[in-house]
TIDOMAR-604353 format. One record per residue: residue number from 1; x, y, z negated of N, C-alpha, C, CB in turn. Coordinates in steps of 0.1 Angstrom, whole numbers, plus 5000, padded with zeros to 4 digits. Glycine has a CB too. Layout:
- seq;nu;nv;nw;cau;cav;caw;cu;cv;cw;cbu;cbv;cbw
- NUM;X;Y;Z;X;Y;Z;X;Y;Z;X;Y;Z
...
This chain:
- seq;nu;nv;nw;cau;cav;caw;cu;cv;cw;cbu;cbv;cbw
- 1;5007;4989;5004;5004;5000;4999;5008;5010;4998;5003;5000;4991
- 2;5002;5026;5003;5013;5034;5004;5014;5040;4991;5012;5043;5015
- 3;5024;5046;4990;5028;5054;4977;5020;5066;4974;5042;5060;4978
- 4;5013;5069;4967;5012;5084;4964;5015;5093;4958;5006;5087;4962
- 5;5027;5105;4964;5037;5108;4955;5032;5124;4950;5052;5106;4963
- 6;5026;5127;4955;5018;5144;4949;5009;5147;4959;5030;5159;4947
- 7;5001;5162;4954;4999;5167;4958;4999;5180;4968;5000;5165;4953
- 8;4996;5185;4983;5006;5200;4979;5003;5211;4975;5013;5204;4987
- 9;5007;5217;4967;5003;5230;4958;5004;5241;4965;5011;5232;4944
- 10;5013;5245;4971;5018;5254;4980;5025;5253;4991;5023;5259;4975
- 11;5022;5263;5000;5028;5262;5015;5034;5274;5015;5018;5260;5028
- 12;5045;5273;5019;5059;5287;5023;5058;5286;5036;5079;5285;5017
- 13;5059;5301;5041;5062;5306;5053;5072;5314;5052;5053;5311;5058
- 14;5084;5314;5061;5095;5324;5060;5095;5327;5068;5106;5323;5056
- 15;5090;5341;5078;5089;5342;5094;5103;5349;5096;5075;5354;5101
- 16;5110;5356;5085;5126;5361;5092;5136;5356;5079;5129;5384;5094
- 17;5142;5351;5086;5150;5339;5078;5157;5346;5068;5162;5330;5087
- 18;5162;5346;5059;5162;5347;5038;5159;5361;5032;5181;5344;5030
- 19;5144;5368;5041;5136;5373;5034;5124;5366;5027;5133;5382;5041
- 20;5115;5369;5017;5106;5369;5009;5096;5363;5021;5104;5383;5002
- 21;5091;5354;5018;5076;5346;5028;5065;5350;5025;5073;5330;5028
- 22;5054;5340;5031;5042;5342;5026;5036;5333;5027;5037;5350;5030
- 23;5026;5328;5011;5017;5320;5009;5005;5312;5016;5015;5326;5002
- 24;5005;5299;5025;4995;5295;5032;4986;5287;5023;4999;5288;5043
- 25;4971;5290;5032;4962;5281;5028;4965;5268;5036;4950;5287;5028
- 26;4968;5269;5047;4972;5256;5061;4980;5266;5070;4955;5248;5072
- 27;4984;5253;5080;4994;5257;5083;4997;5245;5095;5004;5259;5069
- 28;5000;5245;5114;5004;5238;5116;5016;5232;5121;4998;5239;5119
- 29;5019;5222;5121;5036;5216;5120;5037;5213;5134;5040;5200;5110
- 30;5046;5212;5140;5053;5211;5150;5065;5203;5152;5054;5220;5152
- 31;5070;5201;5162;5084;5196;5158;5092;5200;5156;5089;5191;5163
- 32;5091;5211;5157;5105;5225;5152;5101;5231;5135;5102;5245;5167
- 33;5089;5222;5133;5085;5226;5116;5074;5233;5115;5096;5235;5109
- 34;5073;5241;5103;5061;5250;5105;5061;5261;5115;5059;5257;5093
- 35;5047;5263;5120;5046;5267;5133;5054;5287;5126;5025;5265;5141
- 36;5057;5291;5136;5062;5303;5129;5078;5304;5114;5046;5308;5124
- 37;5081;5296;5113;5087;5293;5098;5103;5296;5107;5082;5273;5087
- 38;5110;5306;5101;5124;5313;5106;5121;5311;5120;5141;5306;5101
- 39;5112;5318;5126;5112;5316;5136;5123;5331;5141;5096;5314;5139
- 40;5123;5345;5136;5131;5351;5132;5144;5351;5124;5126;5355;5128
- 41;5151;5364;5129;5163;5363;5119;5169;5377;5122;5174;5349;5121
- 42;5178;5380;5109;5186;5393;5112;5196;5396;5119;5190;5399;5104
- 43;5197;5396;5128;5211;5391;5135;5222;5407;5136;5207;5383;5156
- 44;5232;5398;5133;5243;5411;5137;5250;5414;5153;5257;5408;5127
- 45;5261;5421;5159;5261;5422;5169;5270;5409;5177;5265;5435;5169
- 46;5275;5399;5167;5283;5393;5166;5280;5377;5171;5286;5395;5154
- 47;5264;5378;5171;5255;5369;5169;5251;5365;5155;5260;5359;5176
- 48;5256;5367;5148;5253;5359;5135;5245;5360;5126;5260;5360;5128
- 49;5235;5354;5120;5227;5356;5111;5225;5358;5097;5222;5351;5113
- 50;5217;5367;5092;5216;5372;5084;5210;5363;5071;5211;5382;5088
- 51;5224;5363;5063;5224;5351;5047;5226;5354;5034;5235;5340;5047
- 52;5226;5344;5027;5233;5345;5014;5246;5345;5014;5230;5336;5007
- 53;5254;5336;5025;5265;5337;5025;5272;5339;5040;5269;5327;5018
- 54;5287;5337;5039;5296;5334;5050;5300;5324;5056;5305;5338;5050
- 55;5295;5321;5071;5303;5312;5078;5303;5314;5089;5300;5301;5078
- 56;5304;5304;5097;5306;5305;5114;5293;5312;5120;5308;5288;5122
- 57;5279;5306;5119;5272;5314;5123;5264;5323;5114;5265;5307;5130
- 58;5270;5326;5100;5259;5332;5090;5268;5343;5085;5252;5322;5078
- 59;5261;5353;5084;5267;5367;5079;5264;5371;5064;5262;5379;5087
- 60;5269;5371;5052;5259;5381;5040;5254;5391;5043;5265;5387;5029
- 61;5247;5393;5044;5237;5403;5040;5230;5407;5028;5228;5401;5046
- 62;5237;5413;5017;5228;5412;5010;5217;5422;5006;5233;5409;5003
- 63;5203;5416;5001;5193;5427;4998;5183;5423;5005;5196;5440;5002
- 64;5184;5410;5014;5177;5408;5024;5165;5400;5013;5186;5399;5037
- 65;5169;5394;5006;5158;5390;4996;5150;5395;4992;5160;5386;4988
- 66;5153;5407;4988;5144;5415;4986;5137;5422;4993;5148;5421;4980
- 67;5133;5416;5007;5129;5424;5014;5113;5406;5017;5143;5432;5027
- 68;5105;5412;5022;5090;5403;5027;5088;5403;5039;5076;5407;5023
- 69;5089;5392;5043;5079;5390;5058;5067;5383;5059;5086;5383;5070
- 70;5058;5385;5072;5049;5377;5073;5042;5379;5085;5041;5377;5063
- 71;5041;5368;5087;5034;5363;5101;5023;5365;5110;5032;5354;5100
- 72;5011;5358;5098;5001;5363;5100;4994;5355;5114;5005;5377;5101
- 73;4983;5360;5121;4979;5355;5137;4986;5365;5145;4961;5355;5142
- 74;4998;5371;5140;5006;5380;5151;5017;5371;5161;5017;5393;5142
- 75;5011;5379;5174;5022;5370;5181;5035;5380;5187;5014;5360;5196
- 76;5034;5394;5186;5045;5402;5190;5062;5407;5185;5040;5410;5189
- 77;5058;5396;5170;5068;5398;5158;5061;5395;5142;5072;5415;5159
- 78;5074;5395;5132;5065;5396;5120;5062;5409;5115;5069;5388;5110
- 79;5056;5410;5105;5058;5421;5097;5065;5421;5087;5049;5426;5094
- 80;5074;5433;5087;5083;5431;5077;5082;5441;5066;5095;5431;5081
- 81;5082;5438;5053;5076;5445;5041;5092;5450;5035;5067;5432;5029
- 82;5089;5460;5026;5104;5468;5021;5105;5466;5004;5102;5488;5026
- 83;5116;5467;4996;5116;5458;4983;5100;5465;4976;5134;5462;4971
- 84;5094;5474;4976;5083;5478;4971;5068;5475;4977;5085;5491;4970
- 85;5074;5466;4984;5057;5458;4992;5056;5464;5005;5041;5461;4983
- 86;5056;5477;5008;5052;5486;5019;5056;5477;5030;5060;5502;5020
- 87;5046;5481;5039;5051;5478;5055;5063;5489;5065;5036;5477;5064
- 88;5071;5480;5069;5081;5494;5074;5077;5490;5090;5102;5494;5070
- 89;5076;5500;5096;5072;5506;5109;5084;5500;5120;5072;5525;5108
- 90;5093;5500;5116;5102;5504;5130;5117;5493;5120;5107;5529;5135
- 91;5113;5478;5118;5121;5469;5115;5136;5472;5117;5116;5460;5121
- 92;5140;5474;5130;5153;5473;5133;5159;5488;5127;5156;5471;5151
- 93;5153;5496;5129;5157;5512;5124;5161;5509;5108;5140;5524;5125
- 94;5147;5507;5101;5151;5506;5083;5162;5493;5083;5134;5500;5072
- 95;5163;5483;5090;5175;5472;5084;5189;5479;5086;5176;5456;5091
- 96;5189;5485;5094;5205;5493;5100;5208;5504;5084;5201;5509;5122
- 97;5195;5510;5080;5201;5518;5070;5196;5512;5056;5196;5534;5072
- 98;5190;5500;5058;5187;5499;5044;5205;5487;5042;5165;5489;5040
- 99;5207;5480;5052;5213;5469;5051;5229;5480;5051;5208;5455;5065
- 100;5231;5494;5059;5241;5502;5063;5252;5493;5070;5246;5509;5052
- 101;5245;5489;5078;5248;5480;5092;5247;5484;5102;5242;5470;5095
- 102;5255;5494;5114;5245;5498;5125;5244;5487;5139;5250;5512;5131
- 103;5250;5477;5135;5249;5466;5144;5240;5452;5143;5261;5462;5146
- 104;5229;5458;5133;5216;5447;5131;5205;5450;5139;5209;5446;5114
- 105;5199;5435;5138;5183;5438;5142;5176;5426;5141;5180;5444;5156
- 106;5164;5427;5144;5155;5415;5143;5157;5406;5154;5142;5418;5141
- 107;5158;5396;5150;5156;5389;5170;5153;5373;5165;5177;5390;5185
- 108;5145;5375;5177;5136;5358;5179;5149;5346;5179;5126;5357;5197
- 109;5143;5331;5177;5153;5325;5176;5154;5319;5189;5152;5317;5165
- 110;5165;5316;5197;5166;5313;5210;5170;5297;5211;5176;5323;5218
- 111;5186;5300;5216;5190;5289;5220;5197;5281;5204;5200;5292;5233
- 112;5202;5292;5197;5207;5283;5185;5197;5289;5175;5226;5285;5180
- 113;5194;5279;5166;5186;5271;5157;5184;5284;5142;5197;5253;5152
- 114;5179;5285;5142;5179;5299;5127;5180;5288;5112;5158;5313;5126
- 115;5171;5278;5112;5175;5267;5104;5186;5262;5102;5170;5260;5105
- 116;5193;5265;5085;5206;5259;5079;5210;5245;5084;5204;5258;5063
- 117;5199;5235;5075;5200;5222;5079;5189;5216;5090;5199;5215;5068
- 118;5178;5210;5082;5167;5206;5088;5153;5216;5084;5167;5191;5085
- 119;5146;5214;5092;5129;5219;5098;5119;5223;5082;5119;5201;5109
- 120;5120;5209;5076;5113;5213;5067;5118;5206;5052;5100;5212;5072
- 121;5113;5217;5042;5120;5214;5029;5106;5214;5015;5135;5228;5028
- 122;5108;5200;5010;5097;5202;4999;5104;5197;4986;5082;5191;5002
- 123;5101;5208;4980;5101;5204;4958;5093;5200;4955;5103;5216;4944
- 124;5093;5194;4943;5084;5187;4938;5085;5194;4921;5088;5169;4940
- 125;5072;5198;4916;5071;5201;4903;5077;5196;4893;5060;5200;4900
- 126;5078;5183;4894;5087;5175;4880;5100;5182;4884;5089;5154;4879
- 127;5110;5181;4891;5124;5190;4895;5121;5200;4896;5133;5189;4907
- 128;5112;5210;4893;5114;5226;4892;5110;5223;4876;5101;5237;4904
- 129;5108;5218;4872;5100;5220;4856;5116;5217;4847;5082;5204;4852
- 130;5120;5204;4857;5137;5206;4849;5143;5214;4853;5147;5196;4850
- 131;5143;5220;4865;5153;5229;4860;5149;5245;4851;5160;5231;4873
- 132;5135;5247;4847;5128;5251;4842;5138;5249;4828;5114;5244;4846
- 133;5135;5236;4820;5141;5232;4809;5157;5235;4809;5137;5217;4808
- 134;5160;5228;4818;5176;5231;4817;5183;5242;4822;5182;5223;4823
- 135;5174;5255;4823;5180;5270;4823;5173;5274;4817;5181;5279;4834
- 136;5167;5281;4805;5157;5285;4797;5158;5297;4796;5157;5281;4787
- 137;5175;5301;4798;5178;5315;4800;5174;5325;4813;5189;5315;4799
- 138;5170;5319;4822;5170;5321;4835;5151;5322;4836;5179;5307;4845
- 139;5146;5332;4848;5130;5330;4854;5132;5317;4861;5124;5343;4865
- 140;5127;5311;4863;5126;5298;4873;5116;5298;4881;5125;5286;4866
- 141;5112;5298;4894;5101;5298;4905;5111;5292;4916;5093;5314;4909
- 142;5100;5288;4920;5099;5281;4934;5100;5291;4942;5085;5273;4938
- 143;5100;5300;4941;5107;5309;4950;5122;5311;4953;5103;5319;4947
- 144;5129;5307;4944;5142;5308;4943;5150;5301;4947;5146;5309;4934
- 145;5141;5287;4955;5147;5271;4964;5141;5271;4975;5143;5254;4957
- 146;5130;5282;4980;5122;5287;4989;5126;5275;5002;5124;5306;4992
- 147;5109;5264;4991;5106;5254;4998;5096;5256;5009;5104;5245;4990
- 148;5094;5246;5015;5081;5248;5024;5069;5245;5021;5081;5244;5034
- 149;5072;5239;5015;5057;5225;5007;5062;5222;4987;5060;5198;5021
- 150;5059;5227;4980;5057;5228;4968;5047;5215;4963;5052;5241;4965
- 151;5053;5207;4959;5045;5190;4958;5042;5187;4944;5056;5175;4964
- 152;5027;5189;4941;5027;5184;4924;5023;5174;4921;5020;5191;4916
- 153;5034;5166;4918;5036;5152;4911;5028;5146;4899;5049;5152;4906
- 154;5025;5136;4901;5012;5131;4891;5020;5135;4876;5007;5109;4893
- 155;5014;5133;4859;5021;5133;4852;5035;5123;4851;5013;5134;4844
- 156;5045;5123;4838;5058;5116;4839;5063;5113;4853;5057;5104;4831
- 157;5060;5124;4861;5071;5119;4873;5088;5121;4867;5068;5130;4888
- 158;5094;5115;4872;5106;5115;4864;5111;5130;4875;5117;5096;4863
- 159;5123;5137;4873;5131;5151;4883;5137;5142;4890;5143;5163;4876
- 160;5137;5148;4902;5142;5147;4913;5140;5135;4920;5152;5149;4912
- 161;5129;5128;4916;5120;5116;4923;5122;5120;4939;5101;5116;4919
- 162;5122;5133;4943;5130;5132;4955;5137;5124;4965;5137;5136;4953
- 163;5151;5121;4956;5160;5111;4958;5152;5097;4963;5168;5109;4943
- 164;5142;5093;4959;5139;5080;4965;5131;5083;4975;5132;5070;4957
- 165;5130;5090;4982;5121;5094;4991;5129;5093;5011;5117;5111;4983
- 166;5142;5087;5009;5149;5094;5024;5153;5080;5026;5164;5107;5024
- 167;5148;5079;5043;5148;5068;5048;5134;5061;5051;5156;5062;5039
- 168;5124;5072;5046;5108;5065;5045;5102;5080;5052;5100;5060;5025
- 169;5089;5077;5052;5084;5086;5058;5071;5095;5050;5081;5079;5069
- 170;5069;5105;5049;5057;5113;5041;5040;5115;5054;5068;5132;5036
- 171;5037;5108;5045;5022;5110;5056;5009;5115;5045;5016;5090;5065
- 172;5006;5125;5054;4989;5134;5053;4981;5125;5060;4986;5151;5061
- 173;4971;5125;5056;4958;5116;5061;4955;5122;5075;4942;5118;5050
- 174;4957;5117;5084;4948;5126;5094;4955;5139;5101;4936;5132;5085
- 175;4971;5139;5095;4979;5150;5099;4991;5147;5096;4975;5163;5093
- 176;4999;5157;5092;5016;5153;5100;5018;5146;5092;5029;5164;5103
- 177;5038;5139;5098;5042;5129;5092;5056;5137;5094;5039;5113;5097
- 178;5066;5135;5080;5075;5141;5077;5085;5126;5077;5071;5151;5064
- 179;5099;5128;5082;5105;5121;5079;5114;5123;5071;5107;5117;5086
- 180;5117;5124;5060;5126;5127;5047;5142;5116;5051;5115;5120;5029
- 181;5151;5130;5050;5164;5124;5059;5175;5123;5048;5168;5135;5074
- 182;5173;5140;5037;5184;5142;5030;5184;5153;5016;5193;5146;5040
- 183;5193;5150;5008;5188;5168;4998;5189;5178;5008;5202;5175;4981
- 184;5184;5193;4997;5192;5205;5001;5203;5207;4993;5185;5215;5000
- 185;5209;5216;4999;5225;5214;4992;5222;5232;4998;5242;5199;5001
- 186;5217;5235;4979;5219;5251;4974;5232;5258;4977;5218;5252;4958
- 187;5230;5270;4975;5240;5280;4978;5237;5290;4963;5237;5288;4995
- 188;5247;5304;4969;5244;5316;4959;5226;5320;4959;5254;5332;4965
- 189;5220;5316;4968;5210;5323;4972;5196;5318;4962;5208;5321;4988
- 190;5199;5305;4951;5191;5302;4942;5191;5311;4931;5193;5292;4939
- 191;5204;5318;4923;5205;5332;4914;5200;5343;4919;5218;5336;4912
- 192;5199;5346;4933;5194;5356;4940;5189;5366;4934;5186;5353;4949
- 193;5193;5378;4931;5175;5385;4927;5172;5387;4938;5173;5400;4917
- 194;5149;5387;4930;5146;5385;4939;5133;5396;4935;5147;5372;4942
- 195;5123;5404;4942;5110;5408;4934;5107;5398;4926;5097;5410;4941
- 196;5108;5407;4912;5103;5396;4897;5113;5386;4893;5090;5385;4899
- 197;5121;5385;4903;5130;5374;4892;5146;5382;4895;5130;5351;4900
- 198;5152;5386;4885;5165;5389;4883;5174;5378;4885;5167;5394;4872
- 199;5187;5383;4885;5196;5377;4890;5203;5368;4880;5204;5386;4895
- 200;5202;5353;4885;5205;5344;4875;5218;5333;4878;5191;5337;4874
- 201;5229;5335;4880;5241;5328;4887;5241;5315;4876;5259;5338;4888
- 202;5231;5313;4864;5233;5301;4857;5226;5288;4859;5232;5304;4845
- 203;5217;5293;4873;5209;5284;4879;5215;5276;4890;5199;5291;4882
- 204;5228;5278;4898;5234;5274;4907;5245;5268;4900;5236;5283;4916
- 205;5249;5273;4885;5262;5265;4879;5252;5250;4877;5270;5275;4861
- 206;5244;5254;4869;5239;5244;4861;5235;5230;4874;5223;5253;4851
- 207;5223;5237;4886;5226;5226;4898;5239;5220;4900;5224;5231;4911
- 208;5250;5230;4901;5264;5225;4908;5267;5211;4901;5279;5237;4906
- 209;5268;5216;4883;5275;5206;4872;5261;5192;4872;5276;5217;4853
- 210;5251;5194;4874;5242;5181;4872;5238;5176;4883;5230;5183;4865
- 211;5236;5182;4895;5236;5177;4911;5243;5178;4920;5227;5181;4916
- 212;5257;5179;4921;5267;5186;4934;5260;5192;4942;5274;5178;4942
- 213;5255;5204;4937;5247;5214;4949;5234;5206;4951;5257;5217;4966
- 214;5229;5197;4953;5219;5189;4953;5205;5193;4949;5224;5179;4947
- 215;5193;5195;4958;5178;5199;4951;5170;5199;4958;5176;5212;4945
- 216;5156;5189;4959;5146;5189;4968;5157;5180;4983;5140;5208;4970
- 217;5144;5176;4988;5141;5170;5001;5143;5174;5013;5131;5168;5002
- 218;5151;5171;5023;5151;5178;5037;5138;5165;5047;5172;5179;5045
- 219;5132;5172;5054;5129;5161;5065;5128;5169;5079;5114;5151;5062
- 220;5127;5160;5090;5118;5164;5100;5107;5157;5105;5125;5165;5109
- 221;5102;5161;5115;5092;5161;5115;5086;5149;5126;5090;5174;5117
- 222;5082;5140;5122;5082;5127;5133;5068;5130;5139;5083;5110;5125
- 223;5058;5134;5136;5045;5133;5138;5037;5151;5136;5039;5120;5126
- 224;5034;5160;5146;5033;5167;5141;5015;5168;5139;5042;5177;5146
- 225;5011;5180;5137;5000;5182;5125;4998;5194;5119;5002;5173;5114
- 226;4985;5190;5108;4981;5203;5102;4984;5199;5086;4964;5208;5106
- 227;4988;5209;5081;4992;5206;5066;4982;5214;5057;5010;5210;5063
- 228;4978;5211;5048;4967;5220;5040;4971;5218;5025;4950;5216;5043
- 229;4970;5230;5016;4969;5230;5000;4957;5219;4998;4966;5246;4993
- 230;4960;5211;4990;4954;5199;4982;4957;5184;4990;4937;5202;4979
- 231;4962;5184;4999;4967;5169;5009;4975;5167;5002;4973;5168;5023
- 232;4972;5153;5001;4973;5140;4995;4992;5138;5005;4956;5126;5000
- 233;4997;5135;4995;5015;5131;5006;5016;5117;4999;5037;5144;5002
- 234;5016;5105;5006;5018;5095;5004;5032;5091;5014;5005;5088;5007
- 235;5040;5082;5010;5050;5069;5015;5048;5059;5020;5057;5064;5006
- 236;5053;5058;5030;5050;5049;5043;5061;5038;5038;5054;5058;5062
């Protein structure tokens, strides 16, 4: 029999990579992931994407997490909101002034993926509750870990239950199917300040010490479909 692992409690989409996201009641999921997720990014003149870290593909741009984005039903680009939650009429001009970098602007995904790793991330409440208990000095919220799906697990579920999912398929009745592949590798963004969440570097220190920086599950899409708050997720 299929194993019930939890119920979808919240769905998050991040139209602009590395900014705050939008809560959804339901969303279409295609081969790329949640439709519209990380579809846009802040890109510099060298083609690197704004992030919380510096790599070959990413450029650290402090302050992006204080912004938020929303796609809604728009097809001509996302709405961008400043740190006070006010809509930005000219995102490119605002970003250049806000980041104090003249070569940045919003860019839609093209040949280079905006995803760090795999397209769908899932975090359980069992694991989130463990973080809150392990780091009592910090304000812990799922927004720090930027999941697409926060899954409400049954009482008594141990933390890091996601570790047992790899190589298996998560299914929603009549809807999407997710192929769980591996854990998500965490970086400094989990402790970065964002609206309502102060700077908390102790979160990453704890995750690094206890989990070698791995937390939550990453998946690819094995069957497109619709995902809704309240859906029951089972493992095949």
